Every structure is written in C-alpha cells, then in structure tokens.
N, C-alpha and C positions, 0 to 999 in steps of 0.2 A: 504493500500500500504506500502511496505517495505520502511524504511528510510535509509538515507546515510549521513555520516559525512565526513569531509575532514580534514586531519592533514597536515600542512605545516611548516617545519622548515625553518627559515630564518637566513641568516648570511650576514650582510652589504648589503642588497639588497632591501631596502624599496621601491624604485621606481619600480623595476621589480615586486615586490610582489603586488603592487597596481593593475597592469594590470591583474595579475592572479586572485586576489580577485574580480575584476570587471567582469571577465569572469565567475566566479562562481556565482556571483549575477545575471547574465543574463541567467542562465540555465533554460531549459524547465521544469526540475524537480529540484527545489531548494534544496540545502543541508540542513539537520537539523542543522548542526553546521559547521562553519569554524573555526578551531582551529589553530592559528598561534603561534608557539613556537620560541621565539627569543633567539638564541645563539650567537648573535653579542657580541663583547667585551662589558662588562657591563657598562663602563662609557659612551659608545656611543649608548646605547639602548634608543629607544623611542617607545611609543605606537602609531602606525599609526592612524591618524585622520580618515582615510577612513574605518577603521575596525569598522563598525557600525551595530548593530543587526537590523533585520527587523521582520515583523510579522511572516515570514516563516523560517528565518535563525538566529540562535544565533551565534554571532561573539565573539570569546574568544581570548584574548591575554595572553600568558604565558611567563614570563621571566624565561628562563631556568636556572637550577642550575649550568650549565657548559658553557664554551665558545668554540664554534667550534666543539662540539661533536654531530654529526648529529643523531646518534641512541639514545643517551640520550634524545635529544630534541624530537625525534619522540615518544619515550616511554612516556615522560611526557604528550604529547598530546593524545596518544592512551588511556591512563588511564582516560581521561576525556570524552571519547566518549559515547554517549547515544543512538546512532542509531544502526540499525541492521547490517549495513555494514560500513566500513571505507576505505577511499581512501588515500593513501600516494601520495602527489604531492611535487615537488620542488617549489621554489618560482619564477622560471622563466619559466612558462608554458604559452602556448597559446592554449586555449581550445575551441572546437566548442560548440555551444549552447546546443546541445543534448548529451554532453559527459556523464553526470551523468545518464541521461535517458538510454543511451546505456549500461552503466555498470549494471544498475538494470535489464535491459532486458536480459542480458546474465546470470546474477546471478539467475534469475527466472527459468532457465533451471536446476538448482541444483548444480552449481559450487560453491566451497568454496572460490576460489580466481580467479580473472580475470585480465588479462592484455591485451594490444592491440598494435596497430601500432604506432610507435613513429618516428617522423621525427626530426632529429637533424642537424641543419645547412644545410638544404636542402637535406639531405641524409637519406634514409630509414634505421633506425638503424638495422632492421632485415637482411639487406644485408651484414652486417659486419661479417666476419668469422675469425676463428683462426685455420685453417685447419691442421697446423703442430703440434698442441698440443692437442691430442685426448681427454684427460680428460676435458679440459676447453672448447673444442668444444661441448661436450655433455652437460655440465652444462650450457652452454650459447647458446643452440640451439633454435633459434627463430622461426623456421618454415617459414621463409620468410614472405610473405604477406598472407599466407594461415592460415586456422584455425586448431588448433590441441592442444593436450596435450603438456605441456612443463614443464621444471624445471626452465627455465630462468625467473627471476623476476626482472624487472627494478624497483628499490626501489623508483623511482620518479614517477611511473605510475602503481600502482597496487591497486586493490580493494579486500578487504577480509571480510569474515564474522567476525564480532567483537568477537564473542565467540571463533572462531578459533584462532585468534592471542592471546587471553587471555589464551587459553588452551596450546598454544605453549610457554607461559611464556614471551611474548612480544619479542622484538628484542635484539640481543646480543650487549650490549653497548661497548664492546671492539673495535668494528669496527668504525673507524673515517671516512674513505672515501672509500677506496678500499675493495672489496670483501664482503661488507655488503649485496649486492643483491644475490651473490652466496650463502651466508649463509642462507638467508631467504628462497630462492627457494628450497634449499636442505632440510631444516628442514620441510617445507610444504610437500614435497614429501615423506620424510622419515616417517612422522607421519601418512601417509595414506590419506591426504586430496587431493582434486581434484583442479587442476589449469589449466585453459584454456587460450590460446592465441587466441583472436578473433579480426579480423580486423574491425569489426563493431565499435569497440572502438578505437578512435585515438586522437592524440594530436601533437603539435609541442613543443619540448623541446629546448629552445633557446640557452642553453649552453653559457651564457654570459661570456665574457672574464674577467670580474672583479667581485669581490664579491664571495659569495659562499665558499664552503670548499677549493676550489682551491687557494683562496687568502692566506691561511695559509700553503698550501702544494704545494710547487713549487720546481723545481730543485732536489737537493740531498734529501731534506726532502720528496718529492713526491716519488722518487724511493725507498727510505728506507721504507716508509710506505707500498708501494705496495708489496715489498718482505715480510715484517713482517706480514702483514695481510694474505697474501697467505699461508705462512708456518703455521701460527696460525690456519687458516681454515682447512688445511690438517691434522694437529695434532688433532684438535677437532673432526673431522668426520671420519678420517681414522686411521692413525697410525704414529708413529715417523719414521718408515721405509719409509712411503710414502713421508714424508717431506724430508728425505735424498735423495730419488730418484729424487724428483722435484728439490732440490738444485743442485744436480750433473747435471741434465738436463739444468738448468739455466746457470751453469758455461760453459757447452759445447756449448750451443747455443750462449751465449754472445761472447765466444771466436771465434766462427765461423762467426757470423753476423758482428762482429766488428774487424775482423782480419786486416783490413787496417786502423784502427783507434785505435792504441794501448792505448793512454791516455784515450779515452772513454771506451774502454774495461776494463781497470783497474778500472775505477770509477764504472762501472756496477758490476764487480766482487766484489768489496769492499762493495757495497750496499747490494748485495745478502748475503755476509758473515755476515754483521752486522744485516741484517734482520733475518737471521737464529738464531743468538744469542738472539736477542730481542724478538723473537716470543714466547719464553717460559714464558715471563712475560708480554705479550701484554695486557692481561685482567686485569693486576694489576696496570696499570698506568692511572687510571681515577681520575683526581683531582676533588674534589667536593667543 
C-alpha cells in the first residue's frame, strides 16, 4: 500500500496544533510521518509534548531557520518526507477519521495532486467567487462541490506525489502568506501534472483569529503584502506588462469601490503603489 506523510507549519498555535495532531493519530490509515515545522518566534518555541512517535507514525519536530515564513517552513518539512505522497495541512484543521484514506483512494486513480472540500467558519470555501476579476476567477476556480480538474490549490489542504513536488523544485519561498497557493497550483498545471478537486476528501479549516501568519500580517502590512505578492506572481509567470495592467486595474477598482471613503481609498492606492515597487525585490528579502 502506498504511504503518506503530513507536513504542518506552525506559528504560535501549539494548542490548535495538538487537536490537528490528535486527528491525524486517529486516522483509519495512519500517516508514515507527521512533520511539524515550527516558525514561531525563536525565543518562544517549544517542542510539543504531544508530538510522540508510535509504531505506525514517526513524529518529527523541526525548528525552522526562519520566523513566520510559511513556505520556508513547508520546504524544510517537505525535504524530510519519506512517503510516496505528502499532504500540506495548516495547524488549525479538523479532520474526519478517513481523511488520509480518502486522499490515497483518489491518488490511486492516477492523480499527481489532490484537493477537496474545505469548510471555513461554517462556509463552503468553494462557494466563494471573484467574478469581476477574470484572471483570478480562473486561477481560483473551485468547481463548487463537484469533482473536476482544477488549478486552485489551497496550500493548507493538498496532497501531492512526493516526487512531483521535488521535480517542481519545492515551493517558492518568496511567498509569506498571500498568493502562495496561486503559485503552487499554476506551477503544477504549467508542468503538465494532473490535479483533481474531489469532494470525497474534506476537512474543516478553523481559521482561528489568533496565531498563524495573520498574527504578523495585519492592517497596512497585510494589504502591502497582498499587493506585493500578487505583482510578484504576475511578473514571475506572465510579464511586466501584465503587472502594469493589474496595477492600473487595482487603482481603478479601488477608486470606484471606495469613492465614498476617500481616506480609505488613498490608503489602498498607496499600498498598491508600494506593493508594485517592492514586488521586484520580493524574492530577495528572506532573512535566514
């Protein structure tokens, strides 16, 4: 039988992580490995006492080389995987007991990457749309609750052939929070691998209000990173002209949507302009 490992980056969420690990330890098909990569602020890191290996599952704790850099943490975990497949989870997941079994069931049909139905705060993630932005609607097309090919990869709930992610060169570590999933899904598709969205696989993503990457990216910092990551993504996969077109679209839409709130519109426009400038060096600001 094929084997499966799990990689979980965690950031100031040891209590939530415990529940996720417990769910993994109760799976009908146990994971070969649970690899937790801790990118909490270094003085506050602890190895969770509940991360204990069993006869069927090796539990590994990795202290990340960075703080708050989710794709760096994921890559550090991915490079330790020994199973045929690897799942990326967040640290605040609620998983049914047959979650890993269902992932393997879908993979057995020949798919390189598999994702499924995610419920966030009681809402089916697949029902969320961005209909007035065509490019992003295509890249984020979830197929609703139906089964189908997709480019959309929720980086908190995707299973991949281990050899596939190695062939892709792992994840782009420039991405901190926004657009990392867009980048992964597009790279999988561009390289000719197969990705299926299958509702047989499901989970609850708790999206807790504290901890996680959002603890470090709020308000102006969050808006700035969103624009910076988006323009970096477009320059990487398309062209500088595509970046300029998106930037102009952002300016026009912000002016239109916030026309009755001039101070907020000015802040949004300033964030977009700063994001455009910073996007050219986005991949160069990874402290080690």
